[in-house]
PyMOL commands that place a pseudoatom at each C-alpha (Angstrom):
pseudoatom trace, name=CA, resn=MET, resi=1, chain=A, elem=C, hetatm=0, pos=[33.119, 8.812, -93.264]
pseudoatom trace, name=CA, resn=HIS, resi=2, chain=A, elem=C, hetatm=0, pos=[34.416, 5.263, -91.327]
pseudoatom trace, name=CA, resn=PHE, resi=3, chain=A, elem=C, hetatm=0, pos=[33.834, 5.338, -87.770]
pseudoatom trace, name=CA, resn=ARG, resi=4, chain=A, elem=C, hetatm=0, pos=[35.329, 2.643, -85.662]
pseudoatom trace, name=CA, resn=PRO, resi=5, chain=A, elem=C, hetatm=0, pos=[34.342, 1.898, -82.102]
pseudoatom trace, name=CA, resn=LEU, resi=6, chain=A, elem=C, hetatm=0, pos=[37.024, 1.189, -79.333]
pseudoatom trace, name=CA, resn=HIS, resi=7, chain=A, elem=C, hetatm=0, pos=[37.558, -1.414, -76.584]
pseudoatom trace, name=CA, resn=ASP, resi=8, chain=A, elem=C, hetatm=0, pos=[34.079, -2.869, -75.891]
pseudoatom trace, name=CA, resn=ARG, resi=9, chain=A, elem=C, hetatm=0, pos=[31.922, -0.341, -77.377]
pseudoatom trace, name=CA, resn=VAL, resi=10, chain=A, elem=C, hetatm=0, pos=[29.400, -1.014, -80.520]
pseudoatom trace, name=CA, resn=LEU, resi=11, chain=A, elem=C, hetatm=0, pos=[27.755, 1.834, -82.910]
pseudoatom trace, name=CA, resn=VAL, resi=12, chain=A, elem=C, hetatm=0, pos=[23.932, 1.397, -82.833]
pseudoatom trace, name=CA, resn=ARG, resi=13, chain=A, elem=C, hetatm=0, pos=[21.348, 2.755, -85.328]
pseudoatom trace, name=CA, resn=ARG, resi=14, chain=A, elem=C, hetatm=0, pos=[17.935, 2.824, -83.807]
pseudoatom trace, name=CA, resn=LEU, resi=15, chain=A, elem=C, hetatm=0, pos=[14.802, 1.115, -85.613]
pseudoatom trace, name=CA, resn=ASP, resi=16, chain=A, elem=C, hetatm=0, pos=[11.849, 3.093, -86.273]
pseudoatom trace, name=CA, resn=ALA, resi=17, chain=A, elem=C, hetatm=0, pos=[9.193, 2.612, -83.978]
pseudoatom trace, name=CA, resn=GLU, resi=18, chain=A, elem=C, hetatm=0, pos=[5.959, 1.352, -84.500]
pseudoatom trace, name=CA, resn=GLU, resi=19, chain=A, elem=C, hetatm=0, pos=[3.096, 3.822, -86.212]
pseudoatom trace, name=CA, resn=LYS, resi=20, chain=A, elem=C, hetatm=0, pos=[0.418, 2.230, -84.800]
pseudoatom trace, name=CA, resn=THR, resi=21, chain=A, elem=C, hetatm=0, pos=[-0.644, 0.660, -81.906]
pseudoatom trace, name=CA, resn=ALA, resi=22, chain=A, elem=C, hetatm=0, pos=[-1.773, -3.102, -81.531]
pseudoatom trace, name=CA, resn=GLY, resi=23, chain=A, elem=C, hetatm=0, pos=[-5.482, -1.270, -81.623]
pseudoatom trace, name=CA, resn=GLY, resi=24, chain=A, elem=C, hetatm=0, pos=[-4.803, 0.437, -85.078]
pseudoatom trace, name=CA, resn=ILE, resi=25, chain=A, elem=C, hetatm=0, pos=[-4.238, 3.769, -83.465]
pseudoatom trace, name=CA, resn=ILE, resi=26, chain=A, elem=C, hetatm=0, pos=[-1.790, 5.828, -85.160]
pseudoatom trace, name=CA, resn=ILE, resi=27, chain=A, elem=C, hetatm=0, pos=[0.503, 7.570, -83.063]
pseudoatom trace, name=CA, resn=PRO, resi=28, chain=A, elem=C, hetatm=0, pos=[2.044, 11.162, -83.726]
pseudoatom trace, name=CA, resn=ASP, resi=29, chain=A, elem=C, hetatm=0, pos=[5.527, 11.685, -83.616]
pseudoatom trace, name=CA, resn=THR, resi=30, chain=A, elem=C, hetatm=0, pos=[5.180, 13.895, -80.941]
pseudoatom trace, name=CA, resn=ALA, resi=31, chain=A, elem=C, hetatm=0, pos=[3.842, 11.029, -78.611]
pseudoatom trace, name=CA, resn=LYS, resi=32, chain=A, elem=C, hetatm=0, pos=[5.921, 8.196, -79.726]
pseudoatom trace, name=CA, resn=GLU, resi=33, chain=A, elem=C, hetatm=0, pos=[9.221, 7.093, -77.484]
pseudoatom trace, name=CA, resn=LYS, resi=34, chain=A, elem=C, hetatm=0, pos=[12.266, 6.141, -78.960]
pseudoatom trace, name=CA, resn=PRO, resi=35, chain=A, elem=C, hetatm=0, pos=[12.627, 2.793, -79.997]
pseudoatom trace, name=CA, resn=GLN, resi=36, chain=A, elem=C, hetatm=0, pos=[14.810, 1.014, -77.570]
pseudoatom trace, name=CA, resn=GLU, resi=37, chain=A, elem=C, hetatm=0, pos=[15.645, -1.560, -80.490]
pseudoatom trace, name=CA, resn=GLY, resi=38, chain=A, elem=C, hetatm=0, pos=[18.482, -0.837, -83.052]
pseudoatom trace, name=CA, resn=GLU, resi=39, chain=A, elem=C, hetatm=0, pos=[20.867, -2.526, -85.415]
pseudoatom trace, name=CA, resn=ILE, resi=40, chain=A, elem=C, hetatm=0, pos=[24.984, -2.839, -84.888]
pseudoatom trace, name=CA, resn=ILE, resi=41, chain=A, elem=C, hetatm=0, pos=[26.427, -0.754, -87.427]
pseudoatom trace, name=CA, resn=ALA, resi=42, chain=A, elem=C, hetatm=0, pos=[30.146, -1.408, -85.936]
pseudoatom trace, name=CA, resn=ALA, resi=43, chain=A, elem=C, hetatm=0, pos=[31.284, -3.167, -82.394]
pseudoatom trace, name=CA, resn=GLY, resi=44, chain=A, elem=C, hetatm=0, pos=[34.974, -2.925, -81.550]
pseudoatom trace, name=CA, resn=PRO, resi=45, chain=A, elem=C, hetatm=0, pos=[37.524, -5.556, -81.527]
pseudoatom trace, name=CA, resn=GLY, resi=46, chain=A, elem=C, hetatm=0, pos=[36.768, -6.443, -77.701]
pseudoatom trace, name=CA, resn=ALA, resi=47, chain=A, elem=C, hetatm=0, pos=[37.795, -5.818, -74.182]
pseudoatom trace, name=CA, resn=ARG, resi=48, chain=A, elem=C, hetatm=0, pos=[41.253, -6.785, -72.025]
pseudoatom trace, name=CA, resn=ASN, resi=49, chain=A, elem=C, hetatm=0, pos=[40.839, -8.805, -69.264]
pseudoatom trace, name=CA, resn=GLU, resi=50, chain=A, elem=C, hetatm=0, pos=[43.263, -8.666, -66.448]
pseudoatom trace, name=CA, resn=GLN, resi=51, chain=A, elem=C, hetatm=0, pos=[45.987, -10.611, -68.149]
pseudoatom trace, name=CA, resn=GLY, resi=52, chain=A, elem=C, hetatm=0, pos=[45.461, -7.876, -70.674]
pseudoatom trace, name=CA, resn=GLN, resi=53, chain=A, elem=C, hetatm=0, pos=[44.208, -10.876, -73.319]
pseudoatom trace, name=CA, resn=LEU, resi=54, chain=A, elem=C, hetatm=0, pos=[41.747, -9.272, -75.780]
pseudoatom trace, name=CA, resn=ILE, resi=55, chain=A, elem=C, hetatm=0, pos=[37.577, -11.326, -75.034]
pseudoatom trace, name=CA, resn=PRO, resi=56, chain=A, elem=C, hetatm=0, pos=[35.765, -10.154, -78.428]
pseudoatom trace, name=CA, resn=LEU, resi=57, chain=A, elem=C, hetatm=0, pos=[32.423, -9.069, -78.371]
pseudoatom trace, name=CA, resn=ASP, resi=58, chain=A, elem=C, hetatm=0, pos=[29.563, -11.525, -78.343]
pseudoatom trace, name=CA, resn=VAL, resi=59, chain=A, elem=C, hetatm=0, pos=[27.836, -8.819, -80.925]
pseudoatom trace, name=CA, resn=LYS, resi=60, chain=A, elem=C, hetatm=0, pos=[28.687, -8.152, -84.591]
pseudoatom trace, name=CA, resn=ALA, resi=61, chain=A, elem=C, hetatm=0, pos=[27.912, -5.835, -87.544]
pseudoatom trace, name=CA, resn=GLY, resi=62, chain=A, elem=C, hetatm=0, pos=[23.879, -6.654, -88.271]
pseudoatom trace, name=CA, resn=ASP, resi=63, chain=A, elem=C, hetatm=0, pos=[22.737, -8.193, -84.824]
pseudoatom trace, name=CA, resn=ARG, resi=64, chain=A, elem=C, hetatm=0, pos=[19.515, -6.748, -84.349]
pseudoatom trace, name=CA, resn=VAL, resi=65, chain=A, elem=C, hetatm=0, pos=[19.772, -5.790, -80.578]
pseudoatom trace, name=CA, resn=LEU, resi=66, chain=A, elem=C, hetatm=0, pos=[17.667, -4.380, -77.608]
pseudoatom trace, name=CA, resn=PHE, resi=67, chain=A, elem=C, hetatm=0, pos=[19.069, -2.105, -75.378]
pseudoatom trace, name=CA, resn=GLY, resi=68, chain=A, elem=C, hetatm=0, pos=[17.554, 0.076, -71.945]
pseudoatom trace, name=CA, resn=LYS, resi=69, chain=A, elem=C, hetatm=0, pos=[15.724, 3.633, -72.581]
pseudoatom trace, name=CA, resn=TRP, resi=70, chain=A, elem=C, hetatm=0, pos=[18.444, 5.656, -71.622]
pseudoatom trace, name=CA, resn=SER, resi=71, chain=A, elem=C, hetatm=0, pos=[21.827, 3.840, -72.911]
pseudoatom trace, name=CA, resn=GLY, resi=72, chain=A, elem=C, hetatm=0, pos=[24.483, 5.243, -74.804]
pseudoatom trace, name=CA, resn=THR, resi=73, chain=A, elem=C, hetatm=0, pos=[25.272, 8.400, -75.964]
pseudoatom trace, name=CA, resn=GLU, resi=74, chain=A, elem=C, hetatm=0, pos=[23.735, 9.743, -78.984]
pseudoatom trace, name=CA, resn=VAL, resi=75, chain=A, elem=C, hetatm=0, pos=[25.984, 10.972, -82.179]
pseudoatom trace, name=CA, resn=LYS, resi=76, chain=A, elem=C, hetatm=0, pos=[25.623, 12.253, -85.841]
pseudoatom trace, name=CA, resn=ILE, resi=77, chain=A, elem=C, hetatm=0, pos=[27.981, 10.866, -88.127]
pseudoatom trace, name=CA, resn=ASP, resi=78, chain=A, elem=C, hetatm=0, pos=[27.212, 11.403, -91.772]
pseudoatom trace, name=CA, resn=GLY, resi=79, chain=A, elem=C, hetatm=0, pos=[23.598, 13.010, -91.075]
pseudoatom trace, name=CA, resn=GLN, resi=80, chain=A, elem=C, hetatm=0, pos=[22.501, 9.638, -89.299]
pseudoatom trace, name=CA, resn=ASP, resi=81, chain=A, elem=C, hetatm=0, pos=[21.276, 9.748, -85.704]
pseudoatom trace, name=CA, resn=LEU, resi=82, chain=A, elem=C, hetatm=0, pos=[23.259, 6.663, -83.992]
pseudoatom trace, name=CA, resn=LEU, resi=83, chain=A, elem=C, hetatm=0, pos=[24.259, 5.614, -80.350]
pseudoatom trace, name=CA, resn=ILE, resi=84, chain=A, elem=C, hetatm=0, pos=[27.392, 4.705, -79.130]
pseudoatom trace, name=CA, resn=MET, resi=85, chain=A, elem=C, hetatm=0, pos=[27.277, 2.488, -75.853]
pseudoatom trace, name=CA, resn=LYS, resi=86, chain=A, elem=C, hetatm=0, pos=[29.298, -0.584, -74.068]
pseudoatom trace, name=CA, resn=GLU, resi=87, chain=A, elem=C, hetatm=0, pos=[28.693, -3.597, -74.918]
pseudoatom trace, name=CA, resn=SER, resi=88, chain=A, elem=C, hetatm=0, pos=[27.605, -4.385, -71.144]
pseudoatom trace, name=CA, resn=ASP, resi=89, chain=A, elem=C, hetatm=0, pos=[24.654, -2.044, -71.872]
pseudoatom trace, name=CA, resn=LEU, resi=90, chain=A, elem=C, hetatm=0, pos=[23.168, -3.869, -74.654]
pseudoatom trace, name=CA, resn=LEU, resi=91, chain=A, elem=C, hetatm=0, pos=[19.923, -6.067, -72.812]
pseudoatom trace, name=CA, resn=GLY, resi=92, chain=A, elem=C, hetatm=0, pos=[20.185, -8.843, -75.723]
pseudoatom trace, name=CA, resn=VAL, resi=93, chain=A, elem=C, hetatm=0, pos=[19.859, -9.645, -79.384]
pseudoatom trace, name=CA, resn=VAL, resi=94, chain=A, elem=C, hetatm=0, pos=[16.963, -10.332, -80.902]
pseudoatom trace, name=CA, resn=GLU, resi=95, chain=A, elem=C, hetatm=0, pos=[16.883, -13.766, -83.622]
pseudoatom trace, name=CA, resn=ASP, resi=96, chain=A, elem=C, hetatm=0, pos=[14.499, -14.236, -86.138]
pseudoatom trace, name=CA, resn=SER, resi=97, chain=A, elem=C, hetatm=0, pos=[11.782, -16.363, -85.159]
pseudoatom trace, name=CA, resn=GLY, resi=98, chain=A, elem=C, hetatm=0, pos=[12.238, -18.740, -88.727]
pseudoatom trace, name=CA, resn=LYS, resi=99, chain=A, elem=C, hetatm=0, pos=[16.035, -19.474, -86.859]
pseudoatom trace, name=CA, resn=LEU, resi=100, chain=A, elem=C, hetatm=0, pos=[14.692, -20.002, -83.727]
pseudoatom trace, name=CA, resn=LYS, resi=101, chain=A, elem=C, hetatm=0, pos=[11.684, -23.008, -85.044]
pseudoatom trace, name=CA, resn=LYS, resi=102, chain=A, elem=C, hetatm=0, pos=[14.665, -24.393, -87.002]
pseudoatom trace, name=CA, resn=ALA, resi=103, chain=A, elem=C, hetatm=0, pos=[16.962, -24.156, -84.165]
pseudoatom trace, name=CA, resn=ALA, resi=104, chain=A, elem=C, hetatm=0, pos=[14.573, -26.320, -82.047]
for i in range(1, 104): cmd.bond("trace and resi %d" % i, "trace and resi %d" % (i + 1))
show_as sticks, trace
zoom trace
């Protein structure tokens, strides 16, 4: 099945949570919090402003993003647990540190 979000919505797959703490303690599945980082799977075309002009989204498929703990609507598509949320629910895009060093 192919899913295409409408307007300014995005389809996000949560990234797996860390299984160990910084000190090396293994966290059981029941104690893990849901990760607040994910990957954009699909993005809508954008929202329209008051004049009817299309404002494209700042994110695209493949971007790693951060979002709020309770953001989005959980859905299951092709057996995968995914989230649908508006672009405004996203907190930011996580960039590769290698790219940041090259740009500086």
